N, C-alpha and C positions, 0 to 999 in steps of 0.2 A: 364428683370427677376428679381425678388425679393428674398432676404433670409429672412425668418421672425424669424428664431430661430437657437439656437445652435445646433440644430439638422441638419441643412443644412450643418455644417462643417463635420459631420459624412459622409454625403453623397460626398463630395467632396474628402474626404481621401479614401472612398471606391472606388471611381471613377479612382482617380490619384495614388494610392499607391499600390504597391506590399507588402502586409504584413503591410501596414500604415493603422490606423483608430483609431477611437474613440470609445470605448466601456464603457459604463457607465460613468464612471468620469476619465477614465484612457486614457492618449494619448500614442500611440506606435509610435515609429519612430521618425523621425526628421521633427519637425514642427516650424515655425519661423513665429513670428507675429511682424508686424511693423506698427507703425503710422507714416504717412508723413505728409508733409505741409497741413494746411488746415483741418486737423482733420481725413484725410482719413486714413484707416487702410487697411493693406494688409497681407494674411496669404503665406507664402513660403513654398511650400511642397517639400522638398528634397527626391529624390529617384532614385538611378541607375545614379546619374550624370544630371538628369533633374531637373528643378526648374519649377513649375506652380505657378502663381500668381492668388489671388483672392481679388477683392477690394469690401468693403462696399460702398454702394452708399451714405450712411448718414454719418457726421462726428459724431465722438463720443463725449459724454458731457464732459468728462475729458481727453483730448488727453494727450499724454505722450512726447510730442514736438519732436517725430522723434526717440524716446529712441527704442532700439531693444531688444528685449528678446529672447533667446534661450532655449531649455529645450530638452533634450534627452528622457525624459520620460514622460514630460507633467506636473510634479509635480507643478513646479514653473508658470507655463503658466496658469493653470485652474482658480486660484484665480482672476487674471487679466481679463479673458475672461468672467468670471461670473460677475465680477462688472460691465464691459463695457457694457455688453450686457443687463444686468438686469437695467442699467441707461437708456438706451435708448429705452427701451421696452414700456414705457408709452407714449412716444411722439407721437403726431399725424403726421403723414406722408403726406405731400402735394404733390398730383399728378402734380401739375405745376412747382413744383421747379426742375430746371435742374441739372443733375447731375454734379459733379466735372470731368473737364479734366483730364484724365490719364495722366502721365508722358510721357515725350518724348522718344519714341522709344519703347513703350509697345504694345505688340501685344495681342488683345483679344482672349481668348480662344472659341473654338467651343465646345458647350455643347451638347451631345448626347441626343437621345430620350430617352434612357434609364435613363439617369441622371435626366432628367425632370421629368419624372414618378417617381422616388424615392423620389425628392424633395417634389412633391405633397403629397408622401403618409406620409413620414417624418413629414411635416407640420401638417397633420391632426392628426398623431398620438401623437405630443408634444402640441397640442392645450389644453387649460384650459377646464374643463368641464363645468364651469358656469362663468358668468359674460362677460365682455368686454375682447376682446383678447389684450394679453399682450406683446406678442412678434411680433406684426405688423411692419415690416420693409421693406420697398421697395427696392429693389435690381435693380438696371438698367441691363437691358438687353444687354449685349455686344457681341451676338451672331451675327452669318450671317442671322439669320431670320429676315426679314423685316416686320415690322408692316403695316398692311393695315387698311383703314378706314372701320369700320363694314358696311356692308350693309345688308339689309332685303330681303334675297334672294327669301323667299317664296311670299313676296309681289311683287317682281319684275316680279317674274315667272307668278303670277297669273294675273297682269296687262298686261304682253305679250301675255298669251292665251286669255285674254278677247279681246284683240284689234286684235289678229287672228282669234279669232271666229266670230268678228264683219265682218271682210272682208269676210270670208270664207261662212258666211250666206248670205251676200250679193249675192256672186257669186253663191250660191247653191240655191237661192230662183227661179229662173226660173226652174230649175231641179226638184224641189220640186212640182211646179204647174203642170209640165208635168207627172209626177208619179201619182199626185192625178188625172188628168184628164183622164189617161189610166185605173185606177181602177173604176172610176165612169161609164165609158162607158161599161167597162166589166160586172161590176153588174146591169147595166141597160138594158143588152142585146142587145147592139148595133152590129149588124153583117155587117156594112157598109166595104167593102173591101177596098175602096179607104181612107177610116179613118184610117184603120189599117196599111195602106202601109205608110201614112204620120207619124204615130207613129214610124214605123220602121226607117223611114229617120232621124226624130229627135233623136231617141235613138243612132243611129250611131255616132250623133254628141257629145253627152253628156254622152256616155257611160263610159268615164274615171272618171266622178265625181260621179257616181253612189254609194250611202252608200248600205251596204249589206242587210239592210231592203227594200231598194228601188228594188234591183235585185230580192229578192223574191216575193215582190208585183208585179214586171212587169212581171216575170214568172207566177204566179198564175192568172193574168189577162188575158193574151194570151192564156193560156191553158183553161180557164173558157169559152173562146168563140172559141175555137179550131182553132185558127188562127195559121197555120204552115208556116212561111215563111223562107226560106233556109238562107236569109241575116241576119233575126233575130237571127236565131239559131247559125250562125257563129259569131255573134257579142257576144251573151251571153255565149257562152260555155266556154271562158277563164275567164268570170267574176262570175260565178256560185261559184267558189271555195271560194270566199270572204264571201258568205252567208251560210256556213255550218252549222250556229248556228240553222237554220230551215230546217234542211236537210229532213225532214218528207214531208213538203211542197214543197220542190224543187224535191222530187222523184215523187210525184204525179204530179206535173206539166211536168215532162218530160214524165211520162206515158201518159198524155192526149195529149201530143204534139208528140207522139211517136219519142222521142228524144233517140236514142239508143247509147249513149255515156258510154260505160262500164267502163270508167276511173273515170268519174265523179260519175257513180253510185255506183262504188265500195268504192269510197272515201266517199260519203255521207252515205252509209251503216256502214263504220266503225265509222263514226261520231256519228250515232245513237248508236250503240253498246258501245261506251265509255259513252254515256249520257242516256243510256236507264233507268236508275233508277229515273232521273229527268222528263223523258218524260211522257205525259200523254198517256192513252190507244188510244186516237183519233190519236195522231202521230204513235204509234205503229201499228195501224190497217191500216193507210194510207200507211206507209211503206212497211208493208207485202202485200198488194194489189198492190203496184207498183213493188216490186221485182218480183212477180208472173207474173206479165205481160211481164216482160223482162225476165223470166225463169232464174232467179239468184238462184243458190243453195248455199247460203252464210250459212255454217255450223254454224258459230258462232251465226250469226242472228237469225236463226231458233231454236236454242237450247236456247237462251236467251228469244225467244218469249214464248216458253212453260213454263218456269220458270215465266216470268212476268205475264202471263194468269193465272198460278196456284195460284198465290201470290195476283193477284189484280182482280180476275174475278167480285168481287162486283162492280168494278168501271165501267165495261163494260156496254155499251148500247146494244139492239139487233141489231141495225144496225151494231156497230162495231163487235159483234161477228159474224154476217154474213159474214162480209168482210174478218175475218180472216180464218172463215170456207172455204170460196171461194178459198182463197188464197192458203192454205194446199192441197186443193183438185185439183186446176189447176196444182200444182207441184208433186202431187202424194206422198205426206208426210204422211203418214199413222202411226199417234202417238195416241195408243188408249186413253192415259191419257188426252191429249189434246182434242181429239174427245168427250170425255165423259163429261169434264168440259164446252164445248161449246154447246153440246145437252141439259145438264141441265140448262143452261142459255137460250137458245132459246126454251124451251118447255113450260114455262108459257107464253110467248110471242104469240106462235103459237095457244096455247088452247083458250087464251083470243081474239084472233084475231087482235093483235097489229100488225103484219107484213103484207106489201104490198104484192101484188100478184107476185111482182118480187122477194122479199126477200123470199117469202115462197117458190117458186119454185127454187130458188137459194140454199136454205138450204137443201131442200128435195134432189135435184139432187146432191149436192156436197156430202153428207152423203151416199147416194147409190153409188156413183162412189169409194168412199173410202171402200165399204164392210164393214160397220159398223153396227153390230146388234144392232137395236133399234126398235122393232116391235112396242112398244106404240107411240114413236114419229112419226113413218111413219104414223100409223093410225090417229094420231092427223092431220098431214098434209093432208092426204087425206080427211078427214072430213070437215077440214076448206077450201080446194080447191074445194070440191064438194057443199059447202055452196055458195062460191064465183060464181060458174057455174051457180047457180039456182037463187040467188038474182040479182047479177050485173055481167052479162056474158059480156056486153059491156067493162068493165074494165080490162078484162084479155086480154092481148096482145097475138099475135100469136107466139111469142118466148117462152113465158111461157107455152103455151099449148104444143109445140113440146117437150120441156125440161121434161114436167110433163109425157106426155105418152112414151118417150124414157126411163124414169126412172122406170116408174111403169110397163111397159109391159116387156121391155128386161132386166132390172135388178132386178125388184121387182114382186111381184104379188098383184096387186091391184084390186078391184070390177070389174066386167064388166059393171055395171051399170055407174060408173065415166069414163070408157073407151068410152062408147058409148055415153055419154053427150059430152065429148070432142071432139071426132071425128064428131060429129053434127054441134059443134060450128066452129070446124076447115074447115068444108066443105063451110062454107060461106065465107071463106076468103082464098080460094085456089088461088086466083091471087096474093097473096102478097108472094109467095114461093121464097127463095133463094137457092142456092148450098147447104148451110150448113142444112136447114131445109129440104129439099128435102131428102138428105142423111140420116137423122135421121129417118124420115117416110119411108124410105124403110126398115129400119131395123125394125120398128114397124109392118109393114103389113107382114113381113115375118114371125116374130114370132107370130104374130096372126095368120097365115095360119097353123102354126104347133101346136101352143099350145091351141088355142082358135077358131077350125074351126067353132063351133057352133055360135060364135059371128058374124063372118064374114058372115053368110048365113041369120041372122035376120037384117042386116043394110038396110037403106033407099036406096033411088037412089041417093040423094046428096052424101051420103059417098062412094057409088060405083063408082060414079064419080071421087070422091077423089082419090080413090084407083087406078083406071084406070091411072089418070093422074100422080100419083107418079110413077107407074110402068114404064109410058112411058118417064119419065124425063131423059132427057140426061144430067148427070153430067158433070162439066167441067175437061176435063182430064188435070191433073197436071203432068208435067214431074217428074216421081219419079225415084230415082237413089238407086241402091242398096248398102248395106252397104259391106265394104271390105271383112269382112269374109263370107258374103253371096256369093260374086264372088269367093271367095276361095273353098268354098263347091262346086260351079258350076263347077269350073276349075277341082277339083278332080273326081267329077263324069264323066265329059267328057273325062277326060284322061283313065278312065277305061271303056268307051264304052256305058255310061249310057245315053240313048236319054232323053232330057229333054228340057223344055223353060223356060226362066225367065221373072219375071215380068207379069205373067199373070193375066188377070182381070176377075173376075168370076161376071159378072153383075156390081157390084159396090164394089167389095172386091178384093185387090190385094193378090197373092199369090206369094211368092220370087221365088220358084222354082216347077215346076210342071212336074211329071212323067206321062204322058199320057197312057203308056203301063200298070201300075200300078193303075191309076187314084188315085194318091196321090198328094196332094200339101203340100209343105214343107214350113213353117213358121220359119223364123230366128227371135227369140224372142231377141231383143236387151236390154239395159238396160233401154230405155223408154217402155217397154213393161212389166215392174216389178214395184212395188212402190218403193220409193226411200229408199236406204240402207235397201232392202229386196230382197229376192227371191219368193216373192209371185205374182203370175199374176195379173195384174190389171183388173178390171171388163170388160172395152173396148176390152183388147186382148181376154178375155174369150168369149165375145159376138162374135166377129169377128169368132172365131175358130167354136162356136156353130152354126152360121149362116151358115158358109161353110159346117159343117156337115149336115145341113138341106138341103140344096142344092144337097145332095148325093155325097160329095167330101170327101176323107178320108184325114185327116189332121194330120201331123208329127209336133212336135214342137221341135225345136234345140234352148236351151237356151245358151245364149252368156257366162255364166260362166262356163259352161263344156267344151264349145269350146276353151275357152281360157287356160284351164289347159292341153290341147293336144300340146304336143311340135313338135314331129316328124311326117313326112307325113304317115308313117306306122300306129301311133296311130290314126290320123284322119280317116285313111282309115277303120280300124278296128271298130272305133266309129261309122261310117256312116253304116257299115254292121249290127251293133248290132242293128240299129233302127228299128221300127216296120215296115216302109214302104219298107225295102229291106229283113229283115229276122228276125223272132222272136224267142226268146228262143235259141239262137245258143250255145252250149256248145261244146267246144274243146274235151272233154272226151266222148261225146256220138256220135257226128258226125261222119259217116263212111269216110268222104271225108275232105279235106283241105279246106282253105279259098280261095286258088286259084281257086278251082273248084266251089265252091259257087260263086264266082266273076264272072267267065265266064258264068255261067247259068243265073243267077238272073240279075246282074248288065247290061248285054246286053239287058234287056228288055223282055227277053222271059217269059213272065207270064203264067203259066200253065194254060191251057183251061179245065176246069172240064167239059164243055159241049161236048168235043170230044168223039166220039163212036170207040170202036173198031173195027179193020179190021177183015173181016171172015177170018176163020181158025186160028187166032192167039190165042195165049194161055194169058189170062190176070190174074195177080195173084190177086184176090180179098182180101181185108182187110174189115173186119167187124168192122169197127171204131165205129161206132154208140153203137154197143154192148160192144165192149170194153171199151169205154168211159163212158157209163153208170153203167160198173159193177166198174169201178175204182171210180167214184164219188159217188157209193153206200157207199163206205168205209169211206167216210167224211174226215175230216180234220186229217191229220197224224202229230200232233205236241203235245209235252210233256207240261203239265201246268195244271192250274187249273182255274175256270169259263171262260173256251173258249168258245165262242159263236158257235152257229152252222152256217156254212157257208151259208146255205139256208136262215137264218134270216138277214144277212147282206145285206142292201139295196145297194149294189155297184156293178155294172158290171165291168168285168175285164178292160174294158177300162177307165171307170170312177175311178176305183181304181188306174190305171197307172196314170191318171191325177193328182189326189190327192197326189200322191207319189211324181210326178215331181214337184209339188209346193212347197214341203216340209214343215218342221216346226222346231222349237225349241225343243232341248232335252238335257238330261244331260247324260253324260258317266262317270262313276266312278268305282274304285274297291271296290267290295263288301264289303270287310274287312276294307276299310277307312272310317272315319267320313263322313258326309255329307259337311263338311267344304271344303272338298278337290274336291268336285264336280265340273266339267268343263262343261261348257255350250257349245253346238256345234248346227249347222244348220243341219239338217238331210235331205238328198234327196234319194227318193228310186227309183230305176230303176226296175220295175217289169220284165223286158225283158232280164235283164243281171244277171245271177246266180252269176258270179265271182265278180262284182261290185254291189251287190245288195243294200248296203246301203253306201253312200258317205257323211262322216262327214266334213263339212267345218268349219273352225274356225271363232267362233262369235266376237272374239276380237282381238286386235293386239298383246295383251300379250301371245297369242296361236302359234305365228308365223303364216307364211303363208302355212304351209303344211297341208294335209288334210289325214283322215283316209279312210280304207275302210274294209267293213265288208261284208263277201259273205254270200250267202245264205245258204252254206252248215253249217257255224258257228251257224247260228239261227234255222237251222233244228234239230241239236244236243241240242240246248238250252232248257232253261225252261221258259214259258211263263205264267206271272201273269196278268190276263185279267182285273181283277178290279181295280189294280193299274197301268195298261199300261206300264209294265215293262216286259224286257226281261234279263235273266240271261244266260251268253255263256261263254265259254272259247276259246278265240283267239287262232287261230291256225298260226304256223310259214309258211315260204314260202314251206318248204317240206312236210306238212301237219300233223305235229306233234302238238298235242294239248299242250296248256299250264298247269303247275301245278295247283292244287284247290285253293292254295292261290292267284292265278291270275284270279280268277273269275271276270268277269266285268259285270257290269248292265247298262243298257240304259233304261232310263224312261224319264218321264216329256212330253210324246207326247199328241197329241189331239186324242180325241177318233176315229175321222175320219181317220187320219194318220195310227192309230195303226190297225183297220179294214182294211185299204186299203193293209198294208202289209201281212196280213192274207189271203186276197183275192188273192193277187199277189202269195204268196208261195204255195197255194192251185193248182192254175191255172198251176203253174210251175211242180208242182208233176205230175199232171194229163197229161201234156205235156210229160214231161219226160219218164213216164211210157208209153205212147202211143207210142213214137219214139223208146224206146227198143222194144216193141211188133213188130213195123214194121221192125226194123232192123233185126231182129231174123227170121222173115218171108222171108225178102228179101235173107239172107244168106241161107235159106233152098232152096229157089228157085233156086239160083245160084249152089248149090250143087248137085242139082236133076240130075242125070245122064240121065234119060230116059225122062226128058222132052224135049218137041217139041220147035221149034225156038219161042222164044217169043220177043215182043216189050218191052219198058220200063214199069215199074209197072203203074198201074192206077194212075192217078193225085189223090193227095191228095184233101180231103174237104177243103175248105177254112177256115172253123173254126178251123182246125189244127193249123193254125196261124204259122206252120213251112214249107216253101215251098221249094221243090227240083228243081234243074234245070233238065228239060225233055231232054235237050242235053246232059247233062252230064250222066245221068242215061242211055241213049240210047248208048252211048259210051261205057259205063262199060258193057251192056248186050252183045253188038258186040264184045267186047273183050272176054268175057266169052263163046260165042258161038263159036268164031273162035278157042279158047283153045279147046273147047269140040270136034269140026271137026277134028283138028289134032290129038287127043288122040285116037278117034275111028279110025283112020287111021292106028295108031300103035297098035290097039287092046290092049289100056290101059283100065285096068279094072276101073278105077275112072277118075274123073275130078275135078279140083281144080277151083273154080271160081275166 
C-alpha cells in the first residue's frame, strides 16, 4: 500500500482514534511523529492506552536523526510535516526499490476495506487539478493481503472454452450427421419401416448428447412421416423439455404422432404464452391446432390468442386463419369478435378462389358449427364450391362432400341444385364410406326427407342406391357410458316407480333415458353439449334433438347447470316433476291434489288414453275444452305495456319458445332509479313450464358471487312491458307475496328479440292453461257436489294439447270416495253430500 499525501494521515486518524483527527490544518489529540534510523518516519497515535504505528516507505530528504517531537494540539508538528512531505513530493518513486526492514518486534497493522476505500477517495480529493502529480509517494503494504501475479482471466477462459468446444465438436460430429440424415429422409418422403427403426436404435444411443435444436428437428422428422414408435416416444419424452424454445413445432409434432403427454403439452403451452409477443402467426396457428386436437381448454392461451389475432390479423395468411378457425370450432369456443375477424380475413380468399377444396369446406363447416350469422360469406362459399363441382369434380374429395352436405342441409339452407350435384358426385364414390361419413349422411337423408321431400322424389337411380345403402349401413356400436348425474336421474325415477330404459338407440342416435309409456326421450345435456363458457346449445346437440323429433319421439332436455343447482333429493324430484315429460304447468296454488298424488298417478307410467270409450250407463262429465280455449284465446295477450305484438304474429310455437327460453341469453337487471353505470349483467334462462321459477338469473362474472336470482311469472304479469326496447319493469315480491315499494322498481332489459318474444308466448300459454284448469276444477267440484248424480267414473281424459295430465287412478279413487260418502249419507237420510 502507498500513502501519497498528507490527507492519508487524516484517514489513519479517523480510523484509529476516537475523537482524534486532522481537520483542515489543526491536529486534535495526541499524535507523535518520529524519524528513525535510515530516514524512516513513524507516526504514533496515542488513544485510550493503545498506540498504533504507521511507517512511511520512503526516507525523508532531511531526516531529523531520530528526533522525537510531540504536540498536544499539533501546532508545532504541522510545519515539520508540511516541510518534509513537500520535500519528497517531487521525487520519482522506483517500483523496484525494496522497502526498509521495520524495527525488531514491530507488528504490522491490518488495514480494513473501509480504510482502503477512504484512502483512495482522499487521494483523489487532494490531487492537483493540473500538471504532474506532486504527492506521489509509494507506501509499502504491510497488510495480510498477499499480492498475486496478474492473470488475463478473460483470455484464459476464452482459450479454455475454445479447447472444450473443439473436443465437443469432434464428439458431436457423428450425432450431427445422424440428425441431418433423419431430416433428409423425412423431407424426401422415405417411408421405409426398417430405416426408421434403425434411426430409433441409433437415437437411443446418442440421445444424451442431442442439442435442443436437434430434438425439435428429430420430432418434426418423425412426425412428418408419421412413424410412431413406442421406444422412440419413451426416449424423447424426457428430452423434449430441453427444446421449449420451439414449443409450437413440438406441439405440432406431438399432434401428428398422437403423443398425449399432457404434462409436456401444458409446459409447452405455458412457454408459448410467455413468448407470444415474439412468436409469429404461424407458430400461434400451429399451437392452436395442436391444442384443439388434444382438447386442451387452456384459458390463458385462448384468451391471448384472441388478442394476438385482433392486433396482428394483417400478418395472417388464409391458411393460418383457417387453422385457427378450425381449432376454435373443434373446442366449441364461440367468440364473436374472433369469428368476425377471421371471417373478414377469409372472405376475399373465398371470393377469389384462393382456398383449396379442403380449406373451403373446413371454413364453411366451422362457421356453421359455431352458429355464426354470416349469410354473405356462406353464399360465397356455396358459389365457389358449386364452381368446383362443375369445373373440377375429380379434385373434390369424399370428406369435403360429406361435410359440405351435412353443414348445408342440417345446419344451414343451401340451394337444391348444389345438393343434387353433390349427391350425384357422392353416388359415384359410395364404396369409400367409413363409419363417420355414413353417420353424417344418415343425418343428411333424414333432414332431406322432412325438409325437402320433393328433392328426394326427383333423384336418379344412383342417388337412390346411395340412399338405400346409407340407410342399411350398420354403424359400429361404441360402448357408451352414461354420465354420473344421468345415472342419478335414472335412480330417482326408478325409486319412484317410473318404468324407463337407459342408453336407448333410436336408429343411430342415443337417448340417455327413454320413458316408453309416455314416448319421451330424455337428453341429459352435459357441458360438451353447450358452447365453451356459455349456456347456448351447440348446433350438433340441436340437430340431434331435431332428428329425434322428426322420428316421432318427444324430447326433453335436462341442462347440467340446472341439475347442479339442486342440493336435496326433494328438490331433484320436484324438478323432474316440473319437466314437460312428467307434468306441464303444475302450480301448487291451482292443483287440487298434492305432489304425492301426482307422483302416484303419472310417475307410475299410467299415461291417460284419450281413445278410451266410456262404458254404457255411466255418466261422463264432458268439458267443452275446444270452445273454452277458443274463447280464452280470443281475448289475446293480457299484459300491460306499450308496443306489444299480437301473439298470432309471433312465429314461435309453444315448444319452440320453450327451447329458446331454455337456451337463455344475456341481459341486464338494475334499479330503474339508479344510473346505467350500476347495471349488472346476468344470464337469463326462462322455463315456460314453471310459473314460480319462470326466470332464473345466473351470475355472469365471479364478482357477482355464486348465487342466482329467481323471478316468478306473477311478478312479470303485474309488470309493464316495453316491447320496442325489450324491457320489463316490475316490483319484486317478498316471500309472503308483498310487493316492494315504488322506489324499488326493477328493470330487466338487453334481451334478444327472439328471447323476448319467447317469454311472451310462454306467458300467454300459461295464462290460457291456468284459466282452462280453473274452469275444469270448477266443473269437477260441481259434479262432486251434485246429490242427484248417478254413479260415475272418472272425468273424461283431458285432451293431449291441454298439456296438464291428471292421473286416472287418482281421480277414480277420489270419485269412489265421494260415491261411498254419498251412499252413507242417503242411508242416514242426509239432505246433502260433501264431495
